C-alpha positions in Angstrom: 0.0 0.0 0.0 1.1 3.5 -0.7 1.6 6.5 1.5 -0.9 9.2 1.1 -0.8 12.8 2.3 -3.8 14.6 3.7 -3.9 16.6 0.5 -4.1 13.3 -1.5 -7.1 12.3 0.6 -8.8 15.7 0.2 -8.3 15.5 -3.6 -9.7 12.0 -3.7 -12.8 13.1 -1.8 -13.3 16.0 -4.2 -13.1 13.6 -7.1 -15.6 11.3 -5.5 -18.1 14.2 -4.9 -17.6 15.5 -8.5 -18.4 12.0 -9.8 -21.4 11.6 -7.6 -22.8 15.0 -8.6 -22.3 14.2 -12.3 -24.1 10.8 -11.9 -27.2 12.2 -10.2 -27.6 15.0 -12.7 -27.6 12.9 -15.8 -30.6 11.0 -17.2 -30.9 7.5 -15.9 -31.2 6.1 -19.4 -27.7 7.3 -20.1 -26.3 5.6 -17.0 -27.9 2.1 -17.1 -29.0 -0.6 -19.5 -31.7 -2.8 -18.2 -32.7 -6.0 -20.0 -34.5 -9.1 -19.0 -32.5 -12.3 -19.1 -35.1 -15.0 -19.2 -32.7 -17.9 -18.8 -31.0 -16.4 -15.7 -31.3 -18.6 -12.6 -30.7 -17.0 -9.2 -28.1 -18.9 -7.2 -28.9 -20.5 -3.9 -28.2 -18.3 -0.9 -24.7 -18.9 0.6 -25.8 -18.1 4.1 -28.6 -19.6 6.1 -32.0 -18.0 6.6 -31.9 -15.9 9.7 -35.6 -15.4 9.9 -37.5 -12.1 10.1 -35.7 -9.0 11.3 -36.9 -8.1 14.8 -37.0 -4.4 13.8 -39.6 -5.2 11.1 -41.7 -7.2 13.6 -41.6 -4.4 16.1 -42.7 -1.9 13.4 -45.7 -4.0 12.5 -47.0 -3.6 16.1 -46.4 0.1 16.4 
């Protein structure tokens, strides 16, 4: 890993913000291509089912 100065980190943050602002101000159709892939099969989950989130259960009763 390299050594970075505080100025390097500031510059990187400025570049990130400039990119984010550019992305949110352009039309979505210029940023994404969406197409249906009928033969796509979702893989089996790699982790076990942990059940319902307790926060969601609590919200249902409020």
